[in-house]
C-alpha positions, 0 to 999 in steps of 0.5 A: 484508516482503511487497508487497500494494499498488503505485500512484501514487495517494497516497490510495489508500495512505492509505486501504489503510493506515487500513483495514488499521490498523483490522484490526491488521494492521502495514503500511509505505509503501515507496518515499515518498522516490522523489519527491526523484528524481522532482520530485514529479510522482508517476509512480513507485508506492509499495508498501505492504508487510505482514508474509507472515503477513498477507498473505492477510488483508491482500489480503482487506480491500483486495479487499473494499473495491474497492482494486486491488492494482496488483501 
């Protein structure tokens, strides 16, 4: 898996996942359980991962929809 997006905004992650699923690009959200360590205040960013073969296409989908990659 290759990192595509890094953000602490959960709405951006949800929107990005919906866009990628609409394009049949599998993705996986990492660092979801960090909220246990941070107390649920959302300071640690979450990462959205995709298969390396899909990375370029996934980047294009997000950038076409004005989603900053945050890398």
